[in-house]
C-alpha positions in Angstrom: 9.9 -16.0 -12.0 7.8 -15.2 -8.8 10.0 -18.4 -7.4 13.1 -16.8 -7.6 12.4 -13.1 -6.8 12.9 -10.7 -4.5 9.2 -10.5 -3.2 9.1 -14.0 -2.1 12.7 -13.9 -0.9 12.3 -10.8 0.9 9.1 -9.5 1.0 6.6 -12.6 1.8 6.0 -13.3 5.2 5.2 -16.8 7.1 1.8 -15.5 9.2 0.3 -12.3 10.3 2.1 -12.8 14.0 5.1 -11.8 11.9 3.7 -8.6 10.4 1.9 -7.8 13.5 5.7 -8.1 15.3 7.1 -5.9 12.4 4.6 -3.1 13.3 5.0 -3.0 16.8 8.7 -2.8 16.4 8.4 0.3 14.7 5.9 1.7 17.0 7.8 1.3 20.1 11.3 2.2 18.7 9.2 5.7 17.5 8.1 6.2 20.9 11.3 5.7 22.6 12.9 8.2 20.2 10.2 11.1 20.9 8.9 10.3 24.6 10.5 13.7 25.5 8.0 15.5 23.1 5.1 13.6 25.1 6.9 14.8 28.6 6.9 18.6 27.3 3.3 18.9 26.7 2.3 17.3 29.9 1.2 14.1 28.8 1.5 10.5 29.5 3.1 8.3 26.6 0.3 6.1 26.2 -2.2 9.4 25.4 0.6 11.0 23.3 1.5 8.4 20.9 -0.6 6.2 18.6 -1.0 2.5 19.5 -0.2 0.0 17.1 -3.7 -0.7 16.3 -4.5 2.8 15.9 -1.6 2.6 13.3 -3.4 0.0 11.4 -7.0 1.4 11.5 -4.8 5.0 10.2 -3.5 3.0 7.2 -6.4 1.1 6.6 -8.4 4.2 6.1 -5.8 5.2 3.8 -5.8 2.1 1.6 -9.4 3.2 0.7 -7.7 6.7 -0.1 -5.2 4.3 -1.7 -7.6 2.7 -4.4 -10.3 5.8 -4.9 -7.1 8.1 -5.9 -6.3 4.7 -9.0 -10.1 4.6 -9.7 -10.4 8.1 -10.2 -7.0 8.8 -12.4 -6.9 10.5 -15.2 -5.8 8.9 -17.7 -7.2 5.5 -16.4 -5.0 3.2 -14.5 -4.4 0.0 -14.9 -4.9 -2.8 -12.5 -0.9 -4.0 -12.2 -0.3 -0.3 -11.0 -2.5 -0.2 -8.5 -1.7 -3.6 -7.7 2.4 -2.4 -7.6 1.2 0.7 -5.5 -0.6 -1.2 -2.7 2.5 -3.5 -2.2 4.8 -0.8 -2.1 2.7 1.0 0.7 2.5 -2.6 3.1 6.0 -2.4 2.6 7.0 0.8 3.3 4.7 0.6 6.7 6.4 -2.8 7.8 9.6 -1.1 8.4 8.1 2.3 9.3 5.6 4.2 11.3 2.8 6.3 10.3 4.1 8.7 13.2 7.3 9.6 11.2 5.9 9.4 7.5 2.6 10.6 7.1 0.5 7.9 4.9 -1.2 10.8 2.9 2.2 11.7 1.6 3.5 8.1 0.9 0.4 7.0 -0.6 1.0 9.5 -3.2 4.6 8.6 -4.0 3.9 5.2 -4.0 1.6 5.4 -6.4 4.1 7.8 -8.9 6.7 4.9 -8.4 4.1 2.2 -9.5 3.3 3.7 -12.6 7.2 4.2 -13.4 7.8 0.7 -12.7 4.6 -0.7 -14.3 5.6 1.4 -17.4 2.0 3.5 -17.5 3.9 6.7 -18.9 2.4 10.0 -17.1 4.5 12.9 -15.9 4.8 14.7 -12.3 2.7 17.5 -13.7 0.0 15.0 -15.1 0.1 13.0 -11.6 -0.5 16.1 -9.4 -3.0 17.0 -11.5 -5.1 14.5 -9.9 -4.1 15.7 -6.7 -6.4 18.4 -5.1 -5.0 21.0 -3.1 -1.1 22.9 -4.0 0.1 21.1 -7.0 3.5 23.0 -6.1 3.3 21.3 -3.0 2.4 18.0 -3.7 5.2 17.7 -6.6 7.7 18.6 -3.8 6.3 16.3 -1.4 6.4 13.2 -4.0 9.4 13.7 -5.6 11.3 14.8 -1.8 9.8 11.2 -0.9 10.3 9.0 -4.0 14.2 8.4 -3.2 13.1 7.1 0.7 10.5 5.3 -0.6 12.7 3.5 -2.8 15.3 2.7 -0.3 12.6 1.7 2.5 11.5 -1.3 -0.3 15.5 -2.5 -0.5 15.6 -1.3 -4.3 12.8 -4.5 -4.8 10.9 -2.6 -7.0 9.7 -5.6 -9.4 6.1 -6.7 -8.2 4.6 -9.9 -9.1 0.6 -9.6 -8.9 -2.1 -12.0 -9.6 -3.1 -10.7 -12.3 -1.0 -13.0 -14.4 -1.8 -16.2 -12.8 -5.7 -15.5 -13.6 -5.7 -15.4 -17.1 -3.6 -18.8 -17.4 -6.4 -20.1 -15.3 -9.2 -18.7 -17.4 -7.6 -20.2 -20.4 -7.0 -23.4 -18.8 -10.4 -23.7 -17.5 -11.3 -22.7 -21.2 -9.4 -25.6 -22.8 -9.7 -28.7 -19.8 -12.5 -28.3 -17.8 -16.5 -28.3 -18.9 -17.3 -25.0 -17.5 -19.5 -23.0 -20.1 -18.2 -19.7 -20.6 -15.3 -19.0 -18.4 -15.4 -15.3 -19.1 -18.4 -14.6 -17.2 -15.7 -15.2 -13.9 -14.4 -12.1 -14.4 -16.6 -9.6 -12.5 -16.2 -11.3 -9.1 -12.4 -12.1 -9.8 -12.0 -8.6 -10.2 -13.8 -7.3 -7.2 -12.3 -10.4 -5.1 -8.9 -9.1 -6.1 -9.7 -5.6 -5.1 -11.0 -6.8 -1.8 -7.6 -8.4 -1.2 -5.8 -5.1 -1.3 -7.4 -4.1 1.8 -5.4 -7.1 3.6 -2.0 -8.2 3.8 -2.6 -11.2 1.1 0.4 -9.6 -0.5 2.6 -10.5 2.1 1.7 -13.6 3.1 0.9 -15.3 0.1 1.4 -16.3 -3.5 0.2 -14.4 -6.5 -0.9 -18.3 -7.9 -2.5 -18.8 -4.5 -4.3 -15.4 -4.4 -5.2 -15.7 -8.3 -6.7 -19.0 -7.8 -9.0 -18.0 -4.4 -10.5 -15.3 -7.3 -11.3 -17.4 -9.2 -12.4 -20.1 -6.9 -14.7 -17.5 -4.8 -15.8 -16.4 -8.8 -17.3 -19.8 -9.5 -19.0 -20.3 -6.0 -20.9 -17.0 -6.9 -21.9 -18.4 -10.6 -22.7 -21.6 -8.5 -19.6 -23.6 -10.3 -18.1 -26.3 -8.7 -14.2 -25.9 -9.9 -13.1 -28.8 -7.2 -12.5 -31.7 -9.6 -10.4 -28.7 -11.8 -8.1 -28.3 -8.7 -7.5 -32.1 -7.7 -7.7 -33.8 -10.9 -6.4 -31.4 -13.8 -4.5 -28.4 -12.1 -2.5 -30.4 -9.6 -3.1 -34.3 -10.9 1.0 -34.2 -10.8 1.7 -32.7 -8.0 -0.6 -34.1 -5.6 1.4 -33.3 -2.3 1.5 -29.9 -2.6 -2.5 -29.6 -2.8 -2.8 -29.5 0.9 -0.6 -26.5 1.2 -2.8 -24.6 -1.9 -6.4 -25.5 -0.3 -5.0 -24.3 3.2 -3.7 -21.0 1.6 -6.7 -20.3 -0.4 -8.8 -21.0 2.1 -7.1 -18.3 4.4 -6.8 -15.8 1.5 -10.8 -16.3 1.5 -11.3 -16.1 5.5 -9.4 -12.8 4.9 -11.6 -10.9 2.7 -14.3 -12.2 4.2 -13.0 -10.9 7.8 -12.4 -7.5 6.5 -14.3 -4.6 8.0 -13.6 -1.0 7.0 -12.6 1.2 9.8 -15.2 3.7 11.4 -14.6 7.5 9.8 -15.1 8.9 12.9 -12.2 6.8 14.9 -9.9 7.4 12.2 -10.6 11.1 12.8 -9.7 11.3 16.0 -6.9 9.0 15.6 -5.9 11.7 12.6 -5.5 14.4 15.2 -3.7 12.7 17.3 -1.2 12.0 14.8 -1.1 16.0 13.9 0.2 15.9 17.6 2.9 13.1 17.4 4.0 12.8 14.1 7.6 13.4 13.3 7.6 17.2 12.2 11.3 16.6 10.6 8.9 14.9 7.9 5.9 17.5 8.0 5.9 19.5 5.2 3.9 22.1 7.1 6.8 22.4 9.6 10.0 25.2 9.2 12.0 21.6 10.2 10.9 20.1 7.1 11.7 23.4 5.0 15.2 23.6 6.4 15.8 19.7 5.6 14.3 20.0 1.7 16.7 23.7 1.2 19.7 21.5 2.2 18.3 18.6 -0.1 18.0 20.6 -3.1 21.5 23.2 -2.7 25.0 22.2 -2.3 26.3 22.6 1.7 28.5 25.9 0.7 25.6 27.5 -1.3 22.8 27.2 1.2 20.7 30.8 0.0 19.5 33.1 2.7 15.5 33.5 4.0 14.3 35.2 1.1 12.6 34.7 -2.2 15.5 33.7 -4.4 14.9 29.9 -3.6 11.6 28.7 -3.9 9.7 25.6 -2.2 6.1 26.2 -2.5 4.8 27.5 0.8 1.8 25.4 2.5 -0.5 26.8 5.3 -1.2 24.8 8.3 -4.6 23.6 6.2 -4.3 19.9 5.7 -6.0 20.0 2.2 -2.9 21.3 0.3 -2.5 17.7 -0.7 -5.8 16.0 -1.0 -6.0 12.5 -2.1 -9.0 11.5 -0.2 -11.4 14.2 -1.8 
């Protein structure tokens, strides 16, 4: 249950300022560790590395790619897998910067691990068949990042999505309210939940708060008013909790309303900057990465020579080698 879950205890935060401070901290830490690279390239630190604002725009763009990838996945992906993948992606980048781990590669790993946790049984071969480009390379990247992701999530993998609370609200509305045909709310609920994935709502609010915000939004779209249902039926025995709930629902709806997708041209410029300042030890194109992977998959005393006897799928400098955004 959510009230005693690791999600509430370790991954639900007080406000957006707290989230921003985590992200700035990771950005600052990376720059301090790699600032010599800027000097070696005769660049100012501020021009060479991504700013926290640029990182946010980049991650927002890759959240759109995540949704698109899940939306066209074959076989069709359950909603719970999508929600869990978004949770993992957002959590990972509270503790890491895109300059250290490219979101394109972490995105695919988040979805793959979410498939496992939500028991959506697809093999790694089925999974990478949904990725355009070098599928051998995609397999290497996803599998080599799997333990990294799990560790960065502190091994807390169970996610409480808002879908179950939503089903409870709909059943309760059918039973205790006067609304005719509550099923007509579903399309609006689904679109609202999809929109929350692009915000930080899942890091700030409970699944039931997000679910109720979706139901109330859907009711307003259908010119229905559920205020009396909430105040007189749903919280009749817990009126002391009502002000906090109303405030949470209002904040969630404002977050969804104020969301703006990032400008494509601006993100392209950020990606070019990222190609220059990213950590080469985590770049599948680089020799540093290939050597790290070689050592990961072999015993220290039995590292093979640089020949064809040990195969890690080679990849050219073409960034389409693993493409989930097309």
